[in-house]
C-alpha positions in Angstrom: 74.1 106.2 102.3 76.2 103.8 104.5 75.4 103.2 108.0 77.9 105.3 110.1 79.1 102.1 112.1 79.7 100.1 109.3 81.3 102.8 107.3 83.7 103.7 110.2 84.5 99.9 110.6 85.2 99.5 106.8 87.3 102.5 107.0 89.5 101.3 109.9 90.1 98.2 108.0 91.3 99.8 105.1 94.0 101.9 106.8 97.0 99.4 106.2 96.4 99.2 102.6 95.9 103.0 102.4 99.1 103.6 104.2 101.1 101.1 101.9 99.7 102.8 98.9 100.8 106.1 100.4 103.9 105.0 101.2 104.5 103.9 97.8 103.4 107.3 96.3 105.2 109.5 98.8 108.4 107.5 99.3 108.0 108.9 102.9 106.2 107.4 105.8 105.3 110.6 107.4 103.9 112.0 104.2 102.2 108.9 103.7 100.7 109.1 107.1 99.4 112.7 106.3 97.9 111.3 103.1 95.9 108.5 104.8 94.6 110.8 107.6 93.6 113.4 104.9 92.2 110.6 102.9 89.9 109.4 106.0 88.8 113.0 106.8 87.9 113.5 103.3 86.0 110.1 102.9 84.2 110.5 106.3 83.1 114.2 105.1 81.8 112.9 101.9 80.5 109.5 102.8 77.1 110.6 101.6 78.4 110.4 98.1 80.0 106.9 98.6 77.4 104.4 96.7 76.6 101.4 99.0 77.6 98.0 97.3 80.5 99.5 95.4 84.1 99.0 96.2 85.0 101.3 99.1 88.7 100.5 99.0 88.7 101.8 95.4 87.0 104.8 96.3 89.4 105.5 99.3 92.5 104.6 97.0 91.2 107.2 94.3 90.7 109.8 97.0 94.3 109.1 98.5 95.7 109.4 94.9 93.9 112.7 94.1 95.3 114.1 97.3 98.9 113.1 96.4 98.7 114.7 93.2 97.1 117.9 94.6 100.0 117.9 97.3 102.3 117.4 94.3 101.0 120.2 92.1 101.0 122.7 95.5 104.7 121.7 96.1 105.5 122.5 92.5 108.7 120.4 92.6 110.2 117.7 94.5 113.8 116.4 94.9 114.8 113.7 92.4 116.6 110.7 93.7 116.2 108.2 90.8 119.7 107.0 91.4 119.1 106.4 95.4 122.1 108.5 96.4 120.0 110.4 99.1 118.1 107.3 100.1 121.4 105.3 100.4 122.7 107.8 103.0 119.5 107.8 104.9 119.0 104.0 104.9 120.2 101.9 107.6 121.6 98.3 106.5 119.4 95.7 107.9 121.1 92.4 109.5 118.7 89.9 107.6 118.7 88.8 103.8 115.0 89.3 103.5 115.3 92.9 104.9 118.1 93.4 102.5 116.2 92.0 99.6 113.1 94.3 100.5 115.6 97.3 100.6 116.9 96.3 97.0 113.1 96.0 95.8 112.2 99.2 97.4 115.1 101.1 95.8 114.2 99.4 92.4 110.5 100.3 92.7 111.7 104.1 93.4 113.4 104.5 90.1 110.4 103.4 88.2 108.4 106.1 86.6 105.3 107.2 88.7 102.7 106.0 86.6 104.5 102.5 86.3 105.0 102.2 90.2 101.5 103.3 90.9 100.2 100.8 88.6 102.2 97.7 89.7 101.6 98.8 93.7 97.8 98.9 92.6 97.8 95.2 90.9 100.5 93.5 92.6 100.5 94.7 96.4 97.3 96.0 96.8 95.4 93.2 95.0 93.3 95.3 92.8 92.1 94.0 89.4 93.2 95.7 86.1 89.7 97.2 85.6 89.7 98.8 89.4 93.2 100.0 88.8 92.3 101.6 85.7 89.3 103.3 87.3 91.4 104.6 90.2 94.2 105.9 87.7 91.4 107.3 85.5 92.8 105.6 82.4 92.2 102.4 80.2 92.6 99.0 81.2 95.2 98.3 78.5 97.0 101.5 79.8 97.3 99.8 83.1 98.3 96.2 81.7 101.2 98.2 79.5 102.2 99.9 82.6 102.1 96.7 84.8 103.9 94.7 82.1 106.9 97.3 81.4 107.2 98.1 85.5 107.6 94.2 85.9 110.2 94.0 83.0 112.2 97.0 84.2 112.1 95.4 87.8 113.5 92.2 86.6 116.3 94.2 85.0 117.1 96.2 87.9 117.0 93.2 90.3 118.6 90.9 88.0 116.1 88.2 88.3 116.0 85.7 85.4 113.7 83.0 86.8 111.3 81.9 89.6 114.5 80.4 91.2 115.4 83.6 92.0 112.5 84.3 94.2 111.9 83.1 97.7 114.0 81.6 100.3 117.3 79.9 99.8 117.8 76.2 100.1 118.9 76.3 103.8 116.0 78.9 104.9 113.5 76.7 102.9 114.5 73.7 105.2 114.3 75.8 108.3 110.8 77.0 107.4 109.7 73.3 106.4 111.0 72.2 109.5 109.1 74.5 111.6 105.9 74.2 109.8 105.7 70.7 110.4 
C-alpha cells in the first residue's frame, strides 16, 4: 500500500494530464473536470489496490477512461457533431494564429473515431509508450500502433499537412522567437 502523503502528492501531480485526457475524451471542459474528480475519488478510495512501483499515471488514466465509458453507457446516446457545426457556433474566434491553428487541430481531432482519438492522445499528448497505451485501452500493442498511424494520416489529410515545413512558426515568428531567446 502506498504512503498516503506520497500517494496524495502523486495524485495532485497527475491532475493536469488527467484533465487533458478527460477533455480529449469528453470534448467538454466541465465534463472533463467531473471525470477527473470522479477518477481522483475512486483512486483515493482504491489506493490499497494500487501496486507500489507500477505506473500510477497509467493506473489513473485507466480509471478515467473506464469512468468515461461507464458514463457514456448510462447516457445511452450523445449528440454527434462530426462536421463541427455545433462547435463552430459555440467557438470564439481567437486573435492569434497559434490559437487558430490549435482550434483547427481540435476540430480535426474531434472528427476522428473515438478509438483513434484516444490512442493518439495517449501516445502523442500524454507521453505514454505504445505498451502503456495498449494496457490502458485493454488491447494489443499492434492495435494501438495501427490506430495512431491511421489517426496521424487522417489528421494530415484534414489539416492539409504535407511535410515538416507545415509545422511550427512561420519565418517572421521564428525570427522573433530567436531574437528573444538570445
